[in-house]
C-alpha positions in Angstrom: -38.8 77.7 82.8 -38.9 76.4 79.3 -36.5 73.9 77.7 -36.0 74.3 74.0 -34.5 71.7 71.5 -31.7 72.5 69.2 -34.2 73.9 66.6 -35.7 76.3 69.1 -38.9 74.3 69.7 -40.1 74.4 73.3 -40.1 70.8 74.6 -40.7 71.1 78.4 -41.8 73.5 81.1 -41.5 73.7 84.9 -42.2 76.4 87.4 -42.2 77.6 91.0 -44.5 80.3 92.3 -44.5 82.2 95.6 -48.0 82.2 96.9 -47.7 84.0 100.2 -46.7 87.4 101.3 -43.0 87.7 102.3 -44.1 88.4 105.9 -46.2 85.2 106.2 -44.8 82.5 108.5 -44.7 80.1 105.5 -43.3 82.6 103.0 -40.4 80.2 102.2 -42.8 77.6 100.8 -43.5 77.8 97.1 -45.8 76.0 94.7 -43.6 73.9 92.5 -44.3 71.8 89.4 -46.3 72.9 86.3 -44.2 70.2 84.6 -45.1 69.4 81.0 -43.1 67.6 78.3 -43.8 67.4 74.5 -45.2 63.9 73.8 -42.3 63.0 71.5 -39.7 63.9 74.1 -41.2 62.2 77.1 -39.0 59.6 78.9 -35.8 61.4 78.2 -35.3 63.0 81.6 -36.1 66.5 80.5 -38.9 67.1 83.0 -36.6 65.8 85.8 -33.8 68.2 84.8 -35.9 71.3 84.3 -37.9 70.5 87.5 -34.7 70.3 89.5 -33.6 73.6 87.9 -36.9 75.2 88.9 -36.3 74.1 92.5 -32.8 75.6 92.5 -33.9 78.8 90.9 -36.8 79.2 93.4 -34.4 78.6 96.3 -32.0 81.3 94.9 -34.5 83.9 93.7 -37.4 83.4 96.0 -35.7 82.1 99.2 -37.7 78.9 98.9 -36.8 76.3 101.6 -39.8 74.1 101.1 -42.0 73.2 98.1 -45.5 71.9 97.5 -47.1 70.3 94.5 -50.0 68.1 93.7 -50.1 64.8 91.8 -53.2 62.9 90.7 -52.8 59.4 92.2 -53.2 57.9 88.7 -50.2 59.9 87.3 -47.5 57.4 87.9 -44.9 59.3 85.8 -45.3 62.4 87.9 -45.1 60.2 91.1 -41.8 58.7 89.9 -40.4 62.0 88.8 -41.2 63.6 92.2 -39.7 60.6 94.1 -36.5 60.9 92.0 -36.1 64.5 93.1 -36.8 63.7 96.8 -40.3 65.2 96.8 -42.4 63.1 99.2 -46.0 62.9 100.4 -47.1 65.1 103.3 -50.3 65.9 105.2 -50.9 69.0 103.1 -54.1 69.1 101.0 -54.2 71.4 98.0 -57.7 72.5 96.9 -58.2 74.0 93.5 -61.4 75.3 91.7 -61.4 74.9 88.0 -63.9 75.4 85.2 -65.1 71.8 84.4 -65.6 72.7 80.7 -62.2 74.3 80.2 -60.3 71.6 82.1 -62.2 68.5 80.9 -61.0 65.5 78.9 -58.0 64.8 81.1 -56.4 68.3 80.5 -55.3 68.4 84.1 -52.6 65.9 84.8 -51.7 66.7 88.4 
């Protein structure tokens, strides 16, 4: 999902992705997040709104009943946002492999 301002400029994004085959026992769990907000629009609640919309859309379109995300422990803004939406810690561990050159200099926030 993308939120645009009145002038048509994209100001925030959010998403949810199904990562398992429909026959998998955990097919109703989706990866949620991919939240990003333009620097000059942060703190206005846009990410919370579009994040909630992504949850609702995933429930409707993908049959999602549970969600997972990952947050860097130093990212307090994402922690607060997730808490405000009822997303809480679990015992799940998400492992990702990324190119250290392409994703250096704090380009990964979660």
